[in-house]
C-alpha positions in Angstrom: 10.8 51.8 1.7 11.2 48.8 -0.6 9.0 45.7 -0.3 10.3 43.3 2.2 12.4 46.0 4.0 11.7 46.6 7.6 13.1 49.1 10.1 16.0 47.0 11.1 17.1 46.5 7.5 17.1 50.3 6.9 19.1 50.9 10.1 21.8 48.4 8.9 22.0 50.3 5.6 21.1 47.4 3.3 19.1 48.0 0.3 17.4 45.1 -1.4 18.1 44.4 -5.0 15.5 46.2 -7.0 15.1 43.2 -9.3 14.5 40.8 -6.4 10.8 40.4 -7.2 10.8 40.4 -10.9 12.6 38.4 -13.5 13.2 38.7 -17.1 11.0 36.7 -19.5 7.6 38.2 -18.9 7.5 37.8 -15.1 7.5 34.0 -15.0 8.8 32.4 -11.9 11.0 29.9 -13.8 13.4 29.8 -16.8 11.9 29.5 -20.2 13.9 26.3 -20.7 11.6 24.5 -18.4 8.5 25.7 -20.2 9.7 24.6 -23.6 11.2 21.3 -22.3 14.6 22.1 -23.8 16.6 21.0 -20.7 17.9 17.4 -20.9 16.5 14.7 -18.6 18.7 14.1 -15.6 20.2 10.7 -16.0 22.3 10.9 -12.9 19.7 9.4 -10.7 18.0 6.0 -10.7 14.3 5.8 -10.3 13.0 5.3 -6.8 12.6 1.6 -5.9 9.1 0.2 -5.7 7.7 0.0 -2.2 7.7 -3.5 -0.8 4.5 -5.2 -0.2 3.6 -7.5 2.6 4.9 -7.4 6.2 8.4 -6.2 6.9 9.9 -9.6 7.5 13.2 -11.0 6.4 11.8 -14.3 5.0 15.1 -16.2 5.1 15.6 -15.4 8.8 12.0 -16.1 9.6 12.0 -19.6 8.0 15.3 -20.4 9.6 14.1 -19.2 13.0 10.9 -21.3 12.7 12.9 -24.4 11.8 15.3 -23.8 14.7 12.4 -23.4 17.1 10.8 -26.6 15.8 14.1 -28.4 16.3 14.4 -27.1 19.9 10.8 -28.0 20.7 11.3 -31.5 19.2 14.4 -32.1 21.3 12.6 -30.8 24.4 9.6 -33.0 23.8 11.7 -36.1 23.1 14.1 -35.5 26.0 11.4 -34.7 28.7 9.2 -37.6 27.5 12.2 -39.9 27.6 13.1 -38.8 31.1 9.5 -39.2 32.4 9.3 -42.6 30.8 12.6 -43.7 32.3 11.4 -42.5 35.8 8.2 -44.5 35.5 10.1 -47.6 34.3 12.5 -47.2 37.2 9.7 -47.6 39.6 8.2 -50.5 37.7 5.1 -48.8 36.5 4.3 -48.1 32.8 3.5 -44.5 32.0 -0.1 -44.2 30.8 0.5 -41.6 28.1 -2.0 -42.7 25.6 0.6 -44.8 23.7 2.7 -41.8 22.8 6.4 -42.5 22.6 9.2 -39.9 23.1 9.5 -39.8 19.3 5.8 -38.9 19.1 6.3 -36.0 21.6 9.2 -34.8 19.4 6.9 -34.7 16.4 4.2 -33.0 18.4 6.7 -30.3 19.5 8.0 -29.7 16.0 4.5 -29.4 14.5 3.4 -27.1 17.3 6.5 -24.9 16.7 5.7 -24.7 12.9 2.1 -23.9 13.6 3.2 -21.2 16.1 5.4 -19.6 13.4 2.5 -19.7 11.0 0.3 -18.1 13.6 2.9 -15.4 14.3 3.1 -14.6 10.6 -0.7 -14.4 10.2 -0.9 -12.1 13.2 1.9 -9.9 11.8 -0.1 -9.5 8.6 -3.5 -9.0 10.2 -3.1 -7.2 13.6 -1.7 -4.0 14.9 0.3 -5.6 17.7 1.2 -9.2 16.7 3.5 -9.8 19.6 0.8 -9.3 22.2 -1.7 -11.4 20.4 0.8 -14.1 19.8 2.0 -14.3 23.5 -1.6 -14.5 24.7 -2.6 -17.1 22.2 0.3 -19.4 22.7 0.3 -18.8 26.4 -3.4 -19.9 26.7 -2.8 -22.9 24.4 0.1 -24.0 26.6 -2.1 -23.6 29.7 -4.7 -25.8 28.0 -2.1 -28.4 27.0 -1.0 -28.5 30.7 -4.5 -28.6 32.2 -6.1 -31.2 29.9 -3.9 -34.2 30.9 -4.5 -33.3 34.6 -8.2 -33.4 34.0 -8.5 -36.3 31.6 -5.8 -38.8 32.6 -7.1 -41.4 35.0 -4.0 -42.1 37.0 -3.3 -38.5 38.3 0.5 -39.1 38.4 0.5 -40.0 34.8 -1.5 -36.8 34.0 1.1 -34.8 35.9 3.9 -36.3 33.9 2.1 -35.6 30.6 1.4 -32.0 31.8 5.1 -31.5 32.5 6.0 -32.8 29.0 3.5 -30.4 27.4 4.7 -27.5 29.5 8.3 -28.3 28.4 7.2 -28.2 24.8 5.1 -25.0 25.1 7.5 -22.8 27.0 10.4 -23.0 24.4 8.0 -22.3 21.6 6.6 -19.2 23.4 10.0 -18.0 24.4 11.9 -18.6 21.2 9.2 -17.3 18.8 8.7 -14.2 20.9 12.5 -13.7 20.9 13.0 -14.1 17.1 9.9 -12.1 16.2 11.6 -8.9 17.3 14.8 -9.5 15.3 13.6 -10.7 11.9 12.0 -7.4 10.8 13.6 -5.6 7.9 
């Protein structure tokens, strides 16, 4: 029986090649051309690309998404503050909002959205599950932004109005940043 031949092979009548386990050239397992380096280098292939460093984020889409979220938060802050101010003026009572105008609420919303984008990026770089940490962090900050006017504003109705404006700024930031964070990865 030859090496590598079992009973089934013998029954089928196949005989392995007697040179299957040896080669010419002193029993080496490769051609002599490789040993001497006489084979030409293979120019048909390009070198493998360098692995990318940093988080797997499409930077252009990320910046565009953060800017779009800031725009939406600014519009939401301005619009809701303008409506609340108009309702208070309709009833002849000034809104005690600490001197903030609808334009200031728009700026607050835009800055909050940009900071949320920065937070998301830092969490992507430094945590295993950035989406969970981001949702919890922004959610808790939104709860705080809603609760503080209720606790600190002396006319309670004015505090409710400020809480509504803060909620209408925080919810789009949370929803939009969570939505774009899953689509901008490379």
